[in-house]
C-alpha positions as CSV (number, residue, x, y, z in Angstrom):
1,M,1.5,83.6,82.8
2,I,4.9,85.4,82.2
3,R,5.8,89.1,81.9
4,L,7.4,90.1,78.6
5,P,9.1,93.6,77.9
6,R,7.5,95.9,75.7
7,P,9.8,97.3,72.9
8,G,9.4,101.0,74.2
9,G,9.7,100.0,77.8
10,G,7.7,98.5,80.6
11,V,6.3,95.0,80.8
12,R,3.2,93.3,79.7
13,E,1.7,89.9,80.8
14,Y,1.4,87.1,78.4
15,T,-0.4,83.7,78.7
16,P,1.4,80.8,76.8
17,R,-0.5,78.5,74.7
18,P,-1.7,75.5,76.4
19,A,-0.3,72.0,75.3
20,Q,-1.9,70.5,72.6
21,A,-1.7,67.0,71.1
22,P,0.8,67.3,68.2
23,A,-0.4,66.9,64.7
24,P,0.7,63.3,63.3
25,A,4.0,63.3,61.7
26,G,4.1,62.3,58.0
27,T,6.6,59.6,57.0
28,G,8.4,59.1,53.6
29,P,9.9,61.7,51.3
30,L,8.1,64.8,50.2
31,T,7.3,64.4,46.5
32,S,5.8,67.7,44.8
33,R,8.9,69.7,46.1
34,T,12.5,69.4,47.0
35,V,13.0,71.1,50.4
36,F,16.1,71.8,52.3
37,S,16.3,73.3,55.7
38,A,19.6,75.3,56.3
39,A,20.5,74.0,59.7
40,H,22.2,75.9,62.7
41,V,25.1,74.4,64.7
42,V,25.0,74.0,68.5
43,A,27.7,75.6,70.4
44,D,29.5,73.9,73.4
45,P,28.4,75.9,76.5
46,Y,31.1,74.2,78.6
47,A,34.1,75.5,76.3
48,D,36.3,78.3,77.5
49,T,36.3,80.3,74.3
50,T,36.1,84.2,73.2
51,P,34.3,85.5,70.1
52,D,37.5,85.4,68.2
53,S,38.2,81.8,69.2
54,P,37.5,78.8,66.9
55,A,33.9,77.4,67.3
56,A,33.4,74.8,70.0
57,V,30.8,72.8,68.6
58,D,28.6,70.5,70.6
59,W,28.7,67.6,68.0
60,D,26.1,65.3,69.6
61,A,23.4,67.9,69.9
62,T,24.2,69.4,66.4
63,L,23.8,65.9,64.6
64,A,20.7,65.2,66.7
65,F,19.2,68.2,65.2
66,R,19.9,67.0,61.8
67,R,18.2,63.7,62.6
68,H,15.2,65.7,63.8
69,L,15.0,67.4,60.4
70,W,15.7,64.2,58.4
71,A,12.9,62.5,60.3
72,Q,10.4,65.2,59.0
73,G,11.4,64.3,55.4
74,L,13.5,67.5,54.9
75,G,16.8,67.6,53.3
76,V,19.6,69.4,55.3
77,A,21.5,72.2,53.5
78,E,24.8,71.8,55.7
79,A,27.6,74.4,56.4
80,M,25.6,77.4,55.2
81,D,25.3,80.9,56.7
82,T,22.6,79.5,58.9
83,A,25.4,77.6,60.5
84,Q,27.3,80.7,61.1
85,R,29.8,80.5,58.2
86,G,32.0,83.5,58.5
87,M,30.2,84.6,61.6
88,G,31.7,82.2,64.2
89,L,32.4,79.2,62.3
90,D,35.4,78.8,60.5
91,W,36.6,76.6,57.6
92,A,38.2,73.9,59.8
93,G,34.9,73.9,61.8
94,A,32.7,74.0,58.7
95,A,34.9,70.9,57.2
96,E,34.4,68.9,60.4
97,L,30.8,69.6,60.4
98,I,30.5,68.5,56.6
99,R,32.3,65.2,57.3
100,R,30.1,64.4,60.4
101,S,26.8,65.3,59.0
102,A,27.5,63.6,55.6
103,A,28.4,60.5,57.7
104,E,25.2,60.7,59.7
105,A,23.1,61.3,56.4
106,K,24.3,58.1,55.1
107,A,23.6,56.3,58.3
108,V,20.0,57.5,58.3
109,G,19.4,57.9,54.6
110,G,19.0,61.8,54.6
111,R,19.4,63.9,51.9
112,I,22.3,66.5,52.4
113,A,23.8,69.2,50.3
114,C,26.9,71.2,51.7
115,G,28.2,74.7,51.2
116,V,31.3,75.4,49.3
117,G,33.0,78.7,49.7
118,T,36.4,80.4,50.2
119,D,36.4,81.2,53.7
120,Q,39.9,79.8,54.4
121,L,41.0,82.9,53.0
122,A,41.4,86.5,54.1
123,A,38.9,88.1,51.7
124,A,40.9,91.5,51.4
125,S,44.2,89.8,50.4
126,A,43.1,87.1,47.9
127,D,43.4,87.2,44.1
128,L,41.6,85.2,41.7
129,V,44.0,82.5,41.5
130,T,43.8,81.7,45.4
131,V,40.0,82.3,45.1
132,R,39.7,79.4,42.6
133,Q,42.3,77.2,44.8
134,A,40.1,77.8,47.9
135,Y,36.8,76.8,46.0
136,E,38.4,73.7,44.6
137,E,39.8,72.6,48.1
138,Q,36.3,72.9,49.4
139,L,34.4,71.3,46.4
140,A,36.7,68.2,46.6
141,L,36.1,67.8,50.5
142,V,32.2,67.9,49.9
143,E,32.4,65.7,46.9
144,E,34.6,63.0,48.8
145,T,31.8,63.0,51.5
146,G,29.2,62.1,48.7
147,S,27.2,65.1,49.5
148,Q,26.0,67.5,46.9
149,A,27.8,70.7,46.5
150,I,26.2,74.2,47.0
151,L,28.7,76.7,45.4
152,M,28.4,79.7,47.9
153,A,28.7,83.4,47.1
154,S,32.3,84.2,48.1
155,R,33.4,87.4,50.1
156,A,37.0,86.9,48.6
157,L,35.7,86.8,44.9
158,A,33.6,89.9,45.6
159,A,36.8,91.5,46.8
160,A,39.0,90.3,44.0
161,A,36.7,90.4,40.9
162,E,37.1,93.4,38.7
163,D,34.2,92.9,36.4
164,P,31.6,90.1,35.5
165,D,34.0,88.3,33.3
166,D,35.9,87.4,36.4
167,Y,32.8,85.6,37.8
168,L,32.1,83.9,34.5
169,D,35.6,82.6,34.3
170,T,35.8,81.5,38.0
171,Y,32.4,79.8,38.1
172,A,33.0,78.2,34.4
173,H,36.1,76.5,35.8
174,L,34.4,75.4,38.9
175,L,31.4,73.9,37.0
176,R,33.9,72.0,34.9
177,Q,35.6,70.7,38.0
178,A,32.3,69.6,39.6
179,S,31.7,65.8,39.0
180,E,27.8,66.1,39.8
181,P,25.5,68.9,39.1
182,V,25.5,71.8,42.0
183,I,23.3,74.2,43.4
184,L,24.4,77.9,42.8
185,H,23.8,80.3,45.7
186,W,23.2,84.1,45.1
187,L,23.1,85.7,48.6
188,G,22.0,89.2,48.7
189,P,24.2,92.0,50.8
190,M,21.2,92.0,53.2
191,F,22.6,88.6,54.5
192,D,26.3,89.6,54.0
193,P,27.3,93.3,53.2
194,A,30.5,92.0,51.8
195,L,28.6,90.5,48.8
196,D,27.3,93.8,47.6
197,G,27.9,94.1,43.7
198,Y,28.0,90.2,43.6
199,W,27.9,89.0,39.8
200,G,30.2,92.1,39.0
201,S,27.4,94.9,39.4
202,A,25.4,96.7,42.2
203,D,22.6,96.8,39.7
204,L,20.6,93.6,40.2
205,D,19.3,93.5,36.5
206,T,22.9,93.6,35.1
207,A,24.0,91.1,37.9
208,T,21.0,88.7,36.9
209,E,22.1,88.8,33.3
210,T,25.7,87.6,34.5
211,F,24.3,85.0,36.7
212,L,21.9,83.5,33.9
213,E,25.1,83.5,31.6
214,V,26.9,81.3,33.8
215,I,23.9,78.8,34.1
216,A,23.3,78.9,30.4
217,A,27.0,78.0,29.5
218,H,26.8,74.8,31.8
219,P,23.4,73.7,32.3
220,D,24.3,70.2,32.7
221,K,26.4,71.1,35.7
222,V,23.6,72.9,37.5
223,D,21.0,71.3,39.4
224,G,19.5,74.4,40.8
225,I,19.8,78.0,41.9
226,K,19.1,79.3,45.6
227,V,18.2,82.9,45.5
228,S,18.3,84.9,48.7
229,L,17.5,88.5,47.7
230,L,14.1,88.8,49.6
231,D,12.5,89.9,46.1
232,A,9.7,87.8,45.2
233,Q,9.0,89.1,41.7
234,R,12.8,89.1,40.8
235,E,12.7,85.4,41.9
236,I,9.9,84.8,39.9
237,D,11.2,86.4,36.7
238,L,14.4,84.6,37.3
239,R,13.1,81.3,37.5
240,R,11.1,81.5,34.2
241,R,14.3,82.1,32.5
242,L,16.0,79.3,33.8
243,P,17.1,76.4,31.1
244,E,14.9,73.2,31.2
245,G,15.6,70.9,34.2
246,V,17.5,73.7,36.5
247,R,15.6,74.3,39.5
248,C,14.7,77.5,41.6
249,Y,15.3,76.9,45.2
250,T,13.9,79.8,47.1
251,G,15.9,81.4,49.9
252,D,13.2,84.1,50.3
253,D,12.4,84.1,54.0
254,F,9.8,86.8,53.4
255,H,7.7,85.3,50.7
256,Y,8.4,81.5,50.7
257,P,4.5,80.4,50.7
258,E,3.6,82.0,47.6
259,L,7.0,81.2,45.8
260,I,6.8,77.3,46.8
261,A,3.0,77.3,46.0
262,G,4.0,78.8,42.6
263,D,1.7,79.7,39.7
264,D,0.7,78.5,36.2
265,Q,4.2,79.1,35.0
266,G,6.2,77.2,37.6
267,F,7.2,77.1,41.3
268,S,10.3,77.2,43.6
269,H,11.6,74.5,45.6
270,A,13.0,75.4,49.0
271,L,16.4,75.9,50.7
272,L,15.5,78.2,53.7
273,G,16.8,79.1,57.2
274,I,13.5,79.6,58.4
275,F,12.8,76.1,57.8
276,D,15.1,75.2,60.7
277,P,12.6,76.3,63.4
278,L,9.7,75.5,61.2
279,G,10.8,72.1,60.2
280,P,7.8,69.9,61.2
281,L,5.3,72.6,60.3
282,A,7.0,73.2,56.9
283,A,7.0,69.4,56.0
284,R,3.3,69.1,57.1
285,A,2.5,71.9,54.8
286,V,4.5,70.3,51.8
287,R,2.8,67.0,52.4
288,V,-0.5,69.0,52.1
289,L,0.8,70.3,48.9
290,D,1.9,66.9,47.7
291,T,-1.9,66.2,47.3
292,G,-2.5,69.1,45.1
293,D,-4.2,71.0,47.9
294,V,-2.6,74.4,47.5
295,K,-5.1,76.2,49.6
296,G,-4.4,73.8,52.5
297,F,-0.7,74.4,51.9
298,R,-1.1,78.3,52.2
299,E,-3.5,77.9,55.3
300,I,-0.5,76.3,57.1
301,L,2.4,78.1,56.2
302,D,1.1,81.6,55.4
303,P,0.8,82.3,59.2
304,T,4.4,81.5,59.8
305,V,5.5,84.6,57.7
306,E,5.2,87.2,60.5
307,L,7.6,85.0,62.7
308,S,10.0,84.7,59.8
309,R,9.9,88.4,58.9
310,H,10.7,89.3,62.4
311,L,13.6,86.8,62.6
312,F,14.9,88.2,59.5
313,Q,14.5,91.8,60.0
314,A,17.5,94.1,59.5
315,P,20.3,93.6,60.4
316,T,19.2,90.3,58.6
317,R,22.5,88.6,59.0
318,F,21.7,88.2,62.8
319,Y,18.6,85.9,62.2
320,K,20.7,82.9,63.4
321,T,20.1,84.3,66.9
322,G,16.6,83.8,66.7
323,V,16.8,80.6,65.1
324,V,19.1,79.3,67.9
325,F,16.9,80.8,70.4
326,L,13.8,78.9,69.4
327,A,15.7,75.7,69.3
328,W,16.6,76.1,72.8
329,L,12.9,77.0,73.7
330,A,11.7,74.0,71.8
331,G,14.0,71.8,73.7
332,H,16.5,70.8,70.9
333,Q,19.2,72.0,72.9
334,D,20.0,72.7,76.7
335,H,21.3,76.3,76.4
336,F,21.1,79.5,74.6
337,T,24.7,79.8,73.7
338,M,26.1,80.4,70.1
339,V,29.6,80.1,68.7
340,G,31.2,83.5,68.5
341,G,29.1,84.8,71.2
342,L,26.1,85.7,68.9
343,Q,23.2,85.1,71.4
344,S,24.0,88.6,72.0
345,A,23.1,90.0,68.7
346,R,19.4,90.5,69.2
347,S,17.5,92.6,72.1
348,L,15.5,91.2,74.7
349,P,12.3,92.7,73.2
350,H,13.2,91.1,70.0
351,L,13.6,87.6,71.5
352,A,10.6,87.9,73.5
353,R,8.3,88.8,70.5
354,A,9.9,85.8,68.7
355,Y,8.8,83.7,71.3
356,E,5.3,85.1,71.5
357,L,5.0,84.6,67.6
358,A,6.3,80.9,67.9
359,D,4.0,80.1,70.8
360,G,1.3,81.4,68.9
361,L,1.9,79.0,66.1
362,G,2.3,76.0,68.4
363,L,6.0,75.4,67.5
364,F,7.0,74.3,70.9
365,P,6.4,70.6,71.6
366,D,6.3,71.5,75.2
367,P,5.1,74.9,75.8
368,E,5.6,74.6,79.7
369,L,9.3,74.0,79.1
370,A,9.4,76.9,76.5
371,A,7.7,79.3,79.0
372,S,9.9,78.2,82.0
373,R,13.1,78.8,79.8
374,M,11.8,82.2,78.6
375,A,11.1,83.3,82.0
376,S,14.6,82.1,83.3
377,L,16.0,84.4,80.4
378,L,13.8,87.3,81.4
379,T,15.0,86.9,85.0
380,V,18.6,87.0,84.0
381,Y,17.8,90.2,82.0
382,G,16.1,91.8,85.2
383,V,12.6,91.4,84.3
384,P,11.0,90.1,87.3
385,Q,8.4,87.0,87.0
């Protein structure tokens, strides 16, 4: 039994879930859906850094976590916002992450797609020409590694663009440059406030029309779109309007079970940050879906939504703290330290609730280890055990 803090003050007792035999892990690829987990990076806890320093990454632990995801049959979406792009991981660190992860993917036969952005620029001072050049530099690196490219939303483009035509021109140029079909990423302002008004309008209906215009002009260069707006109906409406052969990868960490399950008019594939901590459970659910058992899929995945909504609650961009926290409790890394010092971005009651929800789902391979680590953190915060 451990003592957890109450959100309004005081403490309460909690009995951790007993250890249970793990569900048998599936083997081989998932077949009914293409599923990527956006993966976090593991900081080097021994590095003498400050929040403004370049990221110090524990490469061995970071790559080991990716092997864990690949072993479940999941793809890895690399160097995305889950990896703290623009929130502790700069372009130099992201470039090294892409090179190392792509090499590891080749070695183990894992699927990988990597984020292409403009974060080598100071967003406030960039113009459209330098934005295009920055995108081209990153696209070239990703393609050189043999990885699929994910064209990420750009803070610099959001600052430099004056109207929808600037987005249409920029993306048209990039899609012509791409050697293979890419994934287009629409990240909402709840994940990054600097992206408010992306596609040239703060009105989402107007922005959607511009987004669809980009895709319609180059459908052969768009493998799919990743939508992270936390609006299930908007995603459904959008995916029904996609050209034939263009996929929708849900990035909705609030509604993913129903979006992946789909309806009689289609479904979403997945590219999700929540599938970092949920990796084995998510893979097991999709394997059930592969058999055509939608009900069984929902029975596995629906109970995880409460945890996901907790981790991604506002300010949503700090969900990475909960993701790394759960990786530590699950034994995927030996410490709860993050690049940029982001381990301080969530409160102790928030982390305690994340622990309780994850424990209830059976996410921890070793519940005793998770409880011990949770107790040690509580002690540091002054909660006696």
